[in-house]
C-alpha positions as CSV (number, residue, x, y, z in Angstrom):
1,X,86.3,-56.1,-14.7
2,X,83.2,-55.5,-13.2
3,X,81.3,-56.7,-16.7
4,X,83.7,-60.1,-16.4
5,X,82.8,-60.4,-13.1
6,X,78.7,-59.8,-13.5
7,X,79.2,-62.5,-16.4
8,X,81.2,-65.0,-14.2
9,X,78.5,-64.4,-11.3
10,X,75.9,-65.5,-14.5
11,X,77.4,-68.1,-15.6
12,X,78.9,-69.8,-12.4
13,X,74.9,-70.9,-12.4
14,X,75.1,-74.4,-12.3
15,X,71.4,-74.3,-13.1
16,X,71.9,-72.6,-16.7
17,X,72.2,-74.9,-19.2
18,X,75.8,-74.9,-21.4
19,X,74.3,-74.1,-24.5
20,X,72.4,-71.5,-23.0
21,X,75.6,-70.2,-21.5
22,X,77.3,-70.2,-24.6
23,X,74.9,-67.4,-26.2
24,X,74.9,-65.4,-22.8
25,X,78.7,-65.8,-23.0
26,X,78.7,-64.0,-26.6
27,X,76.6,-60.5,-25.0
28,X,80.2,-59.9,-23.2
29,X,80.8,-57.2,-25.9
30,X,77.9,-55.5,-26.0
31,X,77.5,-55.5,-22.6
32,X,80.8,-53.6,-22.2
33,X,80.0,-51.4,-24.4
34,X,76.8,-50.5,-22.4
35,X,78.7,-50.5,-19.6
36,X,81.7,-47.8,-20.6
37,X,78.7,-45.3,-21.8
38,X,76.2,-45.8,-18.9
39,X,77.5,-46.4,-15.6
40,X,73.8,-47.0,-13.8
41,X,74.3,-50.6,-15.5
42,X,75.9,-51.7,-12.5
43,X,73.9,-49.9,-10.0
44,X,70.1,-50.4,-11.4
45,X,69.2,-53.7,-10.8
46,X,66.4,-52.9,-13.7
47,X,68.8,-51.8,-15.9
48,X,67.4,-53.2,-19.4
49,X,70.6,-54.9,-20.4
50,X,70.2,-56.8,-16.9
51,X,67.0,-57.3,-17.1
52,X,67.5,-59.5,-20.6
53,X,70.2,-61.5,-19.4
54,X,68.5,-62.4,-16.2
55,X,65.5,-63.2,-18.3
56,X,67.4,-65.6,-20.4
57,X,68.8,-67.2,-17.2
58,X,65.2,-67.7,-15.8
59,X,63.6,-68.7,-18.8
60,X,66.6,-71.8,-18.9
61,X,65.4,-73.1,-15.2
62,X,64.3,-76.7,-15.9
63,X,65.5,-76.2,-19.6
64,X,67.7,-79.5,-19.6
65,X,64.2,-81.2,-17.9
66,X,61.7,-79.6,-20.4
67,X,60.6,-81.8,-23.6
68,X,62.6,-81.6,-26.6
69,X,60.4,-79.0,-28.2
70,X,60.6,-76.2,-25.6
71,X,64.4,-76.8,-25.3
72,X,64.7,-76.3,-29.2
73,X,61.7,-73.1,-28.7
74,X,63.6,-71.5,-26.3
75,X,66.8,-72.1,-27.7
76,X,66.1,-70.7,-31.1
77,X,64.5,-67.3,-29.7
78,X,67.3,-66.6,-27.8
79,X,70.1,-67.3,-30.3
80,X,68.2,-65.1,-32.7
81,X,68.0,-62.5,-30.0
82,X,71.6,-62.4,-29.1
83,X,72.4,-62.7,-33.0
84,X,70.3,-59.7,-33.8
85,X,72.0,-57.7,-30.8
86,X,75.6,-58.7,-32.1
87,X,74.8,-57.2,-35.4
88,X,72.4,-54.4,-35.1
89,X,73.7,-52.9,-31.6
90,X,74.5,-49.3,-32.2
91,X,74.7,-47.9,-28.5
92,X,71.1,-47.5,-28.1
93,X,70.3,-49.7,-25.4
94,X,66.4,-49.6,-26.5
95,X,67.7,-52.8,-28.7
96,X,68.2,-54.8,-25.3
97,X,64.4,-53.6,-24.4
98,X,62.7,-54.8,-27.5
99,X,64.5,-58.6,-27.1
100,X,63.8,-58.6,-23.5
101,X,59.9,-57.9,-24.3
102,X,60.6,-60.2,-27.1
103,X,61.7,-63.2,-24.8
104,X,59.5,-62.6,-22.1
105,X,56.5,-62.3,-24.2
106,X,57.9,-65.8,-25.4
107,X,58.2,-67.4,-21.6
108,X,55.0,-66.3,-20.5
109,X,53.2,-67.6,-23.5
110,X,55.0,-71.0,-22.8
111,X,53.7,-71.1,-19.1
112,X,50.4,-70.9,-20.2
113,X,50.5,-73.5,-22.9
114,X,52.7,-75.5,-20.3
115,X,49.9,-75.1,-17.6
116,X,47.1,-75.9,-20.1
117,X,48.9,-78.8,-21.1
118,X,49.3,-79.6,-17.2
119,X,45.6,-79.2,-16.4
120,X,44.4,-81.2,-19.9
121,X,47.2,-84.0,-18.7
122,X,45.7,-84.0,-14.8
123,X,41.9,-83.9,-16.0
124,X,42.4,-86.8,-18.4
125,X,44.2,-88.9,-15.5
126,X,41.5,-88.0,-13.3
127,X,38.7,-89.3,-16.2
128,X,40.7,-92.5,-16.2
129,X,41.0,-93.0,-12.5
130,X,37.3,-92.3,-12.9
131,X,36.3,-94.5,-15.8
132,X,38.6,-97.5,-14.3
133,X,36.8,-97.7,-10.6
134,X,33.0,-97.6,-12.6
135,X,34.3,-100.0,-15.3
136,X,35.7,-102.6,-12.1
137,X,32.4,-101.5,-10.0
138,X,30.2,-102.8,-13.3
139,X,32.4,-105.8,-13.9
140,X,31.9,-106.9,-10.2
141,X,27.9,-106.6,-10.6
142,X,27.9,-108.6,-14.0
143,X,30.2,-110.8,-11.9
144,X,28.0,-111.6,-9.3
145,X,25.0,-111.8,-11.3
146,X,25.8,-114.1,-15.0
147,X,28.7,-116.2,-13.5
148,X,26.2,-118.7,-12.0
149,X,23.6,-117.6,-15.3
150,X,23.3,-120.3,-17.9
151,X,22.9,-117.8,-21.1
152,X,23.0,-118.0,-24.5
153,X,25.9,-117.0,-26.3
154,X,24.1,-114.0,-27.9
155,X,22.9,-112.9,-24.7
156,X,25.9,-113.2,-22.8
157,X,27.9,-111.2,-25.9
158,X,25.2,-108.4,-25.3
159,X,25.8,-108.1,-21.5
160,X,29.2,-108.3,-21.5
161,X,29.6,-106.3,-24.3
162,X,27.5,-103.3,-25.2
163,X,24.9,-103.0,-22.0
164,X,28.9,-103.2,-19.9
165,X,29.3,-100.1,-21.7
166,X,25.6,-99.2,-20.7
167,X,26.4,-99.5,-17.0
168,X,29.8,-97.9,-17.3
169,X,28.2,-94.7,-18.9
170,X,25.1,-94.6,-17.1
171,X,27.3,-94.8,-13.9
172,X,29.5,-92.2,-14.8
173,X,26.8,-89.9,-15.9
174,X,24.1,-90.3,-13.2
175,X,25.3,-92.3,-10.0
176,X,23.9,-95.3,-9.1
177,X,21.3,-93.1,-7.3
178,X,19.1,-92.3,-10.9
179,X,16.0,-94.6,-12.6
180,X,18.3,-94.9,-15.5
181,X,20.6,-97.3,-13.4
182,X,17.8,-99.0,-11.3
183,X,16.6,-100.0,-14.9
184,X,19.9,-100.7,-16.6
185,X,20.2,-103.7,-13.5
186,X,16.7,-104.6,-13.3
187,X,17.1,-105.5,-17.1
188,X,20.0,-107.9,-16.5
189,X,18.5,-109.3,-13.6
190,X,15.0,-109.8,-15.5
191,X,16.9,-111.2,-18.5
192,X,18.7,-113.9,-16.7
193,X,15.4,-114.8,-14.9
194,X,13.9,-115.5,-18.6
195,X,16.8,-117.5,-19.8
196,X,16.3,-119.9,-16.9
197,X,14.0,-122.7,-16.8
198,X,10.6,-122.0,-15.8
199,X,8.2,-124.9,-15.6
200,X,5.2,-123.1,-13.1
201,X,2.1,-121.5,-15.0
202,X,2.8,-118.2,-13.0
203,X,6.3,-117.8,-14.2
204,X,5.5,-118.5,-17.8
205,X,2.9,-116.2,-17.8
206,X,5.4,-113.6,-16.8
207,X,7.7,-114.7,-19.1
208,X,5.1,-114.0,-22.1
209,X,4.4,-110.4,-20.7
210,X,8.5,-109.7,-19.9
211,X,9.8,-111.3,-23.6
212,X,8.5,-108.0,-25.0
213,X,9.4,-105.7,-22.7
214,X,12.7,-106.9,-22.8
215,X,13.3,-106.3,-26.3
216,X,12.0,-103.1,-26.0
217,X,14.2,-101.8,-23.2
218,X,17.5,-103.6,-24.8
219,X,16.6,-101.4,-27.9
220,X,15.9,-98.5,-25.8
221,X,19.1,-99.3,-24.0
222,X,21.2,-99.7,-26.7
223,X,19.8,-96.7,-28.4
224,X,21.2,-94.6,-25.6
225,X,24.9,-95.6,-26.8
226,X,24.1,-94.8,-30.3
227,X,23.8,-97.8,-31.6
228,X,21.1,-99.4,-33.8
229,X,18.4,-100.8,-32.2
230,X,18.3,-103.7,-34.3
231,X,21.3,-104.6,-32.8
232,X,19.3,-106.0,-29.6
233,X,17.3,-108.6,-32.1
């Protein structure tokens, strides 16, 4: 009766999934054999048999909300250990100790894996948020500079394509308080200026000096993105 009460207490736990309950219920006969020969089963909360049953119950918390892989893995190892006890138990509770340790090791490894996955997921979410924020900043900056500019399609594609990637990369890696960012933004301003009409001699002289520098700066910027330098020309 006491063994039955013990199992009723365990199996009445609503958090214990039905498939796991069925496996635990199969342990009643071997546990009864232990209780008949070892009365400390009832008084010792750290008894090997009780720890094994409790480990199954603890490991099953959140089982139905977990992913299919974890459900399958937990059910598989629990079923295998229960079957091992049913087929091999001859009165030595050392078998329960071995099964408890194996299940405990499995649970600890699963917890480590879950924490690692959770950490990576969290880091990925943070990385995506930073990327989205940087992309929004760069797009706003480019829009303010380009929406009224009359640019050839080649220049437009360069700025909103690869140069936008360079700006995002620079912003994420260095922030706005760096020379790389200032130079990359200045390139946008200079190339927009160079595409406008200029008739005065001072502007033409500046254009003559600026064009080779723009090509060199474009090459350098694209190389930072591992893009062949000839793409700039």
